[in-house]
Wavefront OBJ file of the C-alpha trace (Angstrom):
o trace
v -18.428 -19.506 -2.245
v -19.521 -15.900 -2.663
v -18.470 -14.111 -5.822
v -18.661 -10.396 -6.516
v -17.454 -8.153 -9.306
v -16.460 -5.441 -6.848
v -16.918 -1.682 -7.003
v -13.459 -0.896 -8.396
v -14.441 -1.156 -12.046
v -11.487 -2.102 -14.213
v -9.384 -2.902 -11.145
v -11.542 -5.875 -10.177
v -12.770 -6.846 -6.722
v -11.813 -6.730 -3.053
v -11.073 -10.433 -2.948
v -7.653 -9.769 -1.380
v -6.831 -6.541 0.500
v -4.128 -5.139 2.761
v -5.473 -3.247 5.757
v -4.794 0.400 6.548
v -2.182 0.457 9.328
v -0.861 3.554 11.043
v 2.894 4.013 10.664
v 2.983 1.041 8.319
v 1.081 1.433 5.062
v 2.711 4.606 3.802
v 3.443 5.116 0.110
v 6.756 3.227 0.321
v 5.209 0.183 1.977
v 2.323 0.141 -0.481
v 4.674 0.259 -3.460
v 6.669 -2.621 -2.015
v 3.567 -4.694 -1.244
v 2.221 -4.097 -4.739
v 5.070 -6.263 -5.985
v 3.319 -9.329 -4.586
v 0.320 -9.042 -6.895
v -1.389 -6.553 -9.217
v -4.921 -7.255 -7.998
v -4.379 -6.726 -4.268
v -6.345 -3.707 -2.993
v -4.094 -1.468 -0.894
v -5.203 1.031 1.747
v -3.430 4.123 3.026
v -2.815 4.889 6.634
v -5.766 6.766 8.075
v -5.632 10.466 7.135
v -7.896 12.769 9.100
v -10.170 15.002 7.073
v -8.941 18.012 9.039
v -5.297 17.216 8.246
v -6.119 16.916 4.565
v -8.026 20.179 4.515
v -5.467 22.186 6.463
v -2.177 20.304 6.123
v 0.320 19.359 3.440
v -1.893 17.662 0.874
v 0.939 16.737 -1.451
v 2.733 14.867 1.315
v -0.405 13.220 2.685
v -1.752 12.083 -0.689
v 1.404 11.150 -2.597
v 1.360 7.718 -4.164
v 3.003 5.902 -7.032
v 0.892 4.941 -10.075
v 1.866 1.300 -9.555
v -0.178 1.284 -6.348
v -3.531 1.089 -8.146
v -5.954 -0.136 -6.976
v -5.397 1.991 -3.872
v -7.925 3.409 -1.414
v -7.634 6.497 0.758
v -8.849 5.931 4.305
v -10.275 9.021 5.970
v -10.944 9.694 9.633
v -13.463 12.240 10.794
v -17.024 12.840 11.934
v -18.066 16.093 10.247
v -19.962 15.236 7.047
v -19.005 18.508 5.374
v -15.306 18.117 6.172
v -15.354 14.499 5.056
v -17.080 15.425 1.802
v -14.430 18.023 0.999
v -11.630 15.637 1.936
v -13.160 12.860 -0.162
v -13.293 15.155 -3.173
v -9.629 16.072 -2.707
v -8.720 12.388 -2.469
v -10.690 11.431 -5.553
v -9.183 14.311 -7.514
v -5.731 13.084 -6.473
v -6.490 9.783 -8.186
v -7.488 7.381 -5.421
v -9.751 4.540 -6.531
v -11.864 4.444 -3.378
v -12.559 6.511 -0.282
v -12.888 4.515 2.923
v -14.283 5.869 6.198
v -12.624 4.658 9.398
v -15.297 3.453 11.826
v -13.076 0.930 13.535
v -10.022 2.516 15.156
v -10.290 2.231 18.976
v -7.418 4.498 20.060
v -8.017 7.130 22.727
v -6.681 9.861 20.430
v -9.113 8.940 17.689
v -11.982 8.621 20.149
v -11.242 12.060 21.587
v -11.693 13.436 18.078
v -15.097 11.741 17.880
v -14.251 9.398 15.063
v -13.100 5.834 14.574
v -14.890 2.981 16.358
v -17.008 5.255 18.564
v -18.922 6.259 15.427
v -20.590 2.852 15.486
v -22.711 4.416 18.225
v -23.786 7.170 15.803
v -25.123 5.441 12.675
v -27.019 8.567 11.607
v -23.813 10.604 11.579
v -22.013 7.882 9.620
v -24.887 7.706 7.155
v -24.860 11.491 6.728
v -21.107 11.371 6.145
v -21.385 8.621 3.539
v -24.148 10.474 1.719
v -22.146 13.712 1.757
v -19.015 12.020 0.435
v -20.873 10.138 -2.277
v -22.395 13.414 -3.477
v -18.878 14.764 -4.083
v -17.073 11.850 -5.738
v -17.512 9.327 -8.513
v -15.419 6.618 -6.850
v -16.767 4.089 -4.316
v -17.198 5.230 -0.713
v -16.811 2.355 1.725
v -16.719 1.740 5.488
v -14.335 -0.201 7.704
v -15.900 -1.029 11.061
v -15.949 -3.471 13.964
v -18.653 -5.843 15.203
v -19.616 -3.302 17.815
v -18.336 -1.162 20.665
v -18.170 -2.101 24.365
v -21.560 -3.490 25.400
v -23.145 -2.318 22.145
v -22.062 -5.383 20.213
v -25.190 -7.414 19.591
v -26.059 -8.829 16.204
v -29.072 -6.541 16.147
v -26.881 -3.471 16.709
v -24.432 -4.463 13.954
v -27.192 -5.191 11.452
v -28.998 -1.958 12.276
v -25.769 0.022 11.826
v -25.067 -1.581 8.461
v -28.684 -1.152 7.386
v -28.666 2.586 8.065
v -25.295 3.204 6.419
v -26.200 1.046 3.421
v -29.349 3.133 2.977
v -27.040 6.137 2.553
v -25.344 4.437 -0.387
v -22.496 2.363 1.061
v -22.386 -1.002 -0.685
v -19.131 -2.405 0.725
v -18.275 -2.942 4.386
v -14.939 -4.183 5.688
v -15.634 -5.751 9.064
v -12.941 -6.457 11.639
v -14.379 -9.552 13.303
v -13.902 -8.236 16.834
v -15.700 -5.628 18.849
v -13.792 -2.584 20.068
v -13.323 -1.901 23.758
v -13.012 1.831 24.291
v -11.001 2.883 27.320
v -8.714 0.486 29.126
v -7.252 -1.286 26.102
v -4.539 -0.055 23.759
v -4.987 -0.368 19.983
v -2.662 -3.391 20.078
v -4.731 -5.015 22.833
v -7.883 -4.269 20.835
v -6.395 -6.349 18.024
v -5.795 -9.283 20.347
v -8.047 -9.386 23.416
v -11.623 -9.113 22.124
v -12.361 -12.550 20.675
v -12.636 -13.099 16.947
v -16.199 -13.920 15.940
v -16.028 -14.749 12.269
v -19.461 -16.342 12.345
v -21.049 -12.959 12.975
v -19.490 -11.522 9.813
v -20.711 -14.581 7.930
v -24.202 -13.962 9.289
v -24.066 -10.336 8.154
v -23.035 -11.385 4.647
v -25.871 -13.905 4.541
v -28.331 -11.337 5.877
v -27.367 -8.640 3.369
v -26.543 -10.480 0.167
v -26.919 -7.231 -1.765
v -23.803 -5.836 -0.068
v -20.156 -6.761 -0.396
v -18.678 -7.857 2.913
v -14.913 -8.120 3.365
v -13.631 -9.790 6.516
v -10.599 -8.647 8.531
v -8.925 -9.823 11.722
v -6.519 -12.630 12.561
v -6.179 -14.033 9.045
v -2.723 -15.470 8.376
v -2.726 -18.273 5.837
v -4.148 -19.344 2.507
v -6.300 -21.856 4.368
v -7.715 -19.027 6.498
v -8.519 -16.968 3.420
v -10.104 -19.828 1.505
v -12.272 -20.676 4.517
v -13.524 -17.115 4.847
v -14.165 -16.711 1.133
v -16.785 -19.420 1.460
v -18.839 -16.833 3.349
v -17.618 -13.361 2.337
v -16.632 -11.467 -0.793
v -13.080 -10.741 0.261
v -10.391 -11.023 2.896
v -8.200 -8.298 4.351
v -4.869 -9.020 6.015
v -3.135 -6.520 8.264
v -0.177 -7.209 10.533
v 0.485 -10.603 8.966
v 0.834 -9.083 5.503
v 3.113 -6.363 6.812
v 5.203 -8.541 9.113
v 5.415 -11.552 6.781
v 4.723 -10.050 3.353
v 5.603 -13.138 1.340
v 2.233 -14.555 2.373
v 0.680 -12.015 -0.017
v 2.421 -13.666 -2.946
v 0.973 -17.011 -1.949
v -2.529 -15.619 -1.525
v -2.425 -13.546 -4.701
v -1.376 -16.529 -6.793
v -4.134 -18.709 -5.368
v -6.996 -16.233 -4.990
v -6.533 -13.757 -7.825
v -5.976 -16.353 -10.543
v -2.538 -15.078 -11.443
v -0.540 -17.066 -13.939
v 2.778 -18.495 -12.817
v 4.285 -19.147 -9.435
v 3.728 -17.080 -6.320
v 5.851 -13.953 -6.017
v 8.736 -14.610 -3.639
v 10.571 -12.260 -1.305
v 13.427 -12.013 -3.800
v 10.976 -11.218 -6.613
v 9.402 -8.436 -4.562
v 12.773 -6.878 -3.756
v 13.695 -6.929 -7.438
v 10.430 -5.174 -8.315
v 10.936 -2.624 -5.520
v 14.516 -1.757 -6.355
v 13.871 0.794 -9.181
v 11.406 2.655 -6.961
v 13.865 2.658 -4.090
v 16.639 4.033 -6.322
v 14.354 6.744 -7.715
v 13.256 7.913 -4.286
v 16.847 7.915 -3.026
v 17.617 10.272 -5.895
v 14.739 12.460 -4.662
v 16.314 12.621 -1.217
v 14.170 10.066 0.610
v 16.271 8.343 3.326
v 16.930 4.670 2.722
v 15.539 3.621 6.102
v 12.163 5.244 5.336
v 11.769 2.643 2.598
v 13.679 -0.417 3.786
v 11.997 -0.458 7.208
v 9.070 -2.062 5.414
v 11.245 -4.985 4.303
v 12.173 -6.237 7.766
v 9.602 -9.043 7.652
v 11.116 -10.583 4.525
v 12.776 -13.993 4.797
v 10.909 -14.622 8.060
v 12.149 -17.825 9.684
v 14.985 -18.383 7.215
v 18.707 -18.618 7.972
v 20.206 -15.163 7.795
v 16.922 -13.324 8.399
v 18.096 -11.848 11.696
v 21.288 -10.558 10.083
v 19.212 -9.160 7.209
v 17.093 -7.173 9.668
v 20.120 -6.013 11.668
v 21.961 -4.657 8.629
v 18.928 -2.793 7.339
v 18.086 -1.387 10.771
v 21.590 -0.321 11.763
v 23.204 0.650 8.459
v 20.089 1.900 6.690
v 19.775 4.804 9.135
v 23.225 6.219 8.417
v 23.642 9.430 6.456
v 24.137 8.713 2.780
v 23.015 5.081 3.035
v 22.242 3.716 -0.400
v 21.279 0.563 -2.271
v 24.555 -1.072 -1.271
v 23.128 -1.504 2.249
v 20.250 -3.519 0.841
v 22.739 -5.619 -1.125
v 24.720 -6.378 2.022
v 21.538 -7.344 3.835
v 20.431 -9.602 1.004
v 23.838 -11.260 0.890
v 23.388 -12.251 4.541
v 20.437 -14.386 3.463
v 21.744 -15.594 0.106
v 24.745 -14.104 -1.740
v 22.988 -14.579 -5.073
v 20.071 -12.344 -4.121
v 22.067 -9.125 -4.091
v 23.356 -9.876 -7.584
v 19.899 -10.874 -8.833
v 18.356 -7.741 -7.411
l 1 2 3 4 5 6 7 8 9 10 11 12 13 14 15 16 17 18 19 20 21 22 23 24 25 26 27 28 29 30 31 32 33 34 35 36 37 38 39 40 41 42 43 44 45 46 47 48 49 50 51 52 53 54 55 56 57 58 59 60 61 62 63 64 65 66 67 68 69 70 71 72 73 74 75 76 77 78 79 80 81 82 83 84 85 86 87 88 89 90 91 92 93 94 95 96 97 98 99 100 101 102 103 104 105 106 107 108 109 110 111 112 113 114 115 116 117 118 119 120 121 122 123 124 125 126 127 128 129 130 131 132 133 134 135 136 137 138 139 140 141 142 143 144 145 146 147 148 149 150 151 152 153 154 155 156 157 158 159 160 161 162 163 164 165 166 167 168 169 170 171 172 173 174 175 176 177 178 179 180 181 182 183 184 185 186 187 188 189 190 191 192 193 194 195 196 197 198 199 200 201 202 203 204 205 206 207 208 209 210 211 212 213 214 215 216 217 218 219 220 221 222 223 224 225 226 227 228 229 230 231 232 233 234 235 236 237 238 239 240 241 242 243 244 245 246 247 248 249 250 251 252 253 254 255 256 257 258 259 260 261 262 263 264 265 266 267 268 269 270 271 272 273 274 275 276 277 278 279 280 281 282 283 284 285 286 287 288 289 290 291 292 293 294 295 296 297 298 299 300 301 302 303 304 305 306 307 308 309 310 311 312 313 314 315 316 317 318 319 320 321 322 323 324 325 326 327 328 329 330 331 332 333 334 335 336 337
């Protein structure tokens, strides 16, 4: 088993992470997911450097202190823009700046960033160097195995070698290649085959680097298997759609004392945040939409989702809607929460 202290200092390592997911891992989702374990590393949705430089920074960068350790994922391809955006993110308090070199969407590709940057290792290296010159927090990369026909082991190792030379010491590798053009982002998460062995080979080849593996991981058994070869595991859709799995993994992998955090525990931890944001004028649905995966497969789960989805969108909806939804699963949960 590979062990690593991780680049997050007092926050620990990247042994267990939640992936950046567009329209999913906003500040409300991250605060909720934090309830499943204090050592889980959380990632923002991708924020483009241009949006951060020219848009509403307060809205784009807002996060709750409980989210630490939390990383800001940036998208972009201009080293100077990325450096400025990284500095803004670090000054806002993020623990890590992560560069997106893995998103395969047409929109991202048209902006010359995301997965297509795997074809431009020099540009990625220049961007990493520029960002590292501006911040004192770790600068990391999330990438794929390759792009289209450029997906050989030699290409992956050469890409990592060049970017590591620029000062990146941690790579999060989605164990699939990206197919640009013809496949949607969803299809790119499902159709290209998972090749975990290639991430293992990269970790063995570059033992001086920290390699975190992402893609298709769903269970504790999956995570324990991959931690025999890599420094950390990152879950995406499974953690968002069935978040209770994070409690199981955190208890087993992060050496937490006590039992795994349950769905009811996480709701209890989330409730004060939810009430505070409601008082700030945040709509209930903006926060409870991230709870729809709770109680997956249990009696009452469908009713729980229906109440939150239908009643949570109404004007003036408050905590009482969550209580009604919880009561559909177990009447004692609403009282306990």
